[in-house]
C-alpha positions as CSV (number, residue, x, y, z in Angstrom):
1,X,123.0,52.9,95.0
2,X,121.0,50.3,93.2
3,X,117.9,51.0,91.6
4,X,116.3,48.2,93.5
5,X,117.1,49.4,96.6
6,X,116.1,53.2,95.8
7,X,112.7,52.1,94.9
8,X,112.2,49.6,98.1
9,X,113.3,52.8,99.9
10,X,110.9,54.8,98.1
11,X,108.0,52.6,99.1
12,X,104.4,55.0,99.7
13,X,106.4,58.1,98.3
14,X,105.5,60.0,95.6
15,X,107.2,58.7,92.2
16,X,107.4,59.6,88.2
17,X,107.9,56.8,86.0
18,X,108.6,57.1,82.5
19,X,108.3,54.2,80.0
20,X,110.3,53.3,77.0
21,X,106.9,54.6,74.9
22,X,107.6,57.9,76.1
23,X,104.8,58.0,78.4
24,X,104.7,59.1,82.0
25,X,103.0,58.2,85.2
26,X,103.1,59.9,88.4
27,X,101.8,58.5,91.5
28,X,102.6,56.9,94.9
29,X,104.7,53.8,95.1
30,X,102.8,50.9,96.4
31,X,104.7,47.9,95.9
32,X,107.9,46.7,93.8
33,X,109.1,43.4,93.2
34,X,113.0,42.1,92.2
35,X,111.7,42.3,88.5
36,X,111.3,46.2,89.0
37,X,107.5,45.8,88.5
38,X,105.8,48.7,89.9
39,X,102.2,49.4,91.3
40,X,101.3,52.8,91.8
41,X,98.2,54.6,93.1
42,X,96.6,58.1,92.9
43,X,98.2,57.7,89.6
44,X,98.0,60.2,86.6
45,X,98.8,59.2,82.9
46,X,100.8,61.5,80.4
47,X,100.9,60.5,77.1
48,X,104.0,60.4,74.9
49,X,103.2,63.5,72.8
50,X,102.3,65.5,76.1
51,X,98.8,66.5,75.0
52,X,96.6,63.8,77.2
53,X,96.4,63.5,80.7
54,X,94.5,60.7,82.4
55,X,93.9,60.1,86.0
56,X,93.9,56.5,86.9
57,X,93.2,55.0,90.4
58,X,96.5,52.5,90.2
59,X,98.5,51.0,87.7
60,X,100.8,48.0,87.5
61,X,103.9,49.0,85.3
62,X,106.0,46.0,83.9
63,X,110.0,46.6,85.0
64,X,111.3,45.8,81.6
65,X,108.9,48.8,80.1
66,X,110.9,51.2,82.3
67,X,112.8,54.0,80.9
68,X,113.9,55.8,84.5
69,X,112.0,56.9,87.5
70,X,112.4,59.9,89.7
71,X,112.0,59.8,93.3
72,X,111.9,62.8,95.9
73,X,115.7,63.8,97.2
74,X,114.7,62.6,100.7
75,X,114.6,59.0,99.6
76,X,118.2,59.6,98.3
77,X,119.2,60.1,101.5
78,X,117.7,57.7,103.3
79,X,119.2,55.3,100.8
80,X,122.9,56.6,102.0
81,X,122.4,56.2,105.7
82,X,121.2,52.9,105.4
83,X,123.7,51.5,103.1
84,X,126.3,53.5,105.8
85,X,124.8,51.4,108.7
86,X,124.9,48.5,106.6
87,X,128.9,49.0,106.2
88,X,129.2,49.0,109.7
89,X,127.9,45.7,110.2
90,X,124.3,47.0,110.8
91,X,122.2,43.9,110.7
92,X,123.8,42.0,108.0
93,X,125.8,38.9,108.1
94,X,129.3,38.5,107.1
95,X,129.0,37.6,103.7
96,X,130.7,34.2,102.6
97,X,132.3,32.2,105.6
98,X,131.9,34.3,108.3
99,X,133.7,33.6,111.1
100,X,135.3,29.9,111.4
101,X,136.7,28.1,108.3
102,X,140.0,29.9,108.3
103,X,141.8,27.3,106.5
104,X,142.2,29.8,103.2
105,X,143.7,28.0,99.8
106,X,146.5,25.6,101.2
107,X,144.2,23.8,103.5
108,X,147.4,22.6,105.3
109,X,147.5,19.5,103.0
110,X,150.8,19.9,101.2
111,X,150.7,21.4,97.7
112,X,147.3,20.1,96.7
113,X,145.2,22.3,98.7
114,X,143.0,19.3,100.3
115,X,140.1,19.9,97.9
116,X,140.8,16.8,95.7
117,X,142.7,18.9,93.4
118,X,146.6,18.7,92.4
119,X,148.6,15.3,93.4
120,X,148.8,15.4,97.1
121,X,152.2,17.4,96.7
122,X,154.1,14.8,94.8
123,X,156.0,16.0,91.7
């Protein structure tokens, strides 16, 4: 399970995010992008030493500063279910090639393979 797929599944659920600085944010995950930048709402900030707590409405966290995050177990279960469905062909393409193009490497054109390489079967 990849972190980005886990976070996308965790949208609108509670999350704890610890930054590399040691400070933590507890809130509801509102959005995430491909660089793991996060938007949290209803957020509580805790300082690195744990002595200060602040309630902040909304916060934007840059993905490069995230040390780790923690989500509920039900989110992990949903990700596993989604991955199992994807493994059975649930809505995904066939990857590179798909149906057709069944030429493989040989190409049926002598030793060169028909891709412009080699000498066309001559020694």
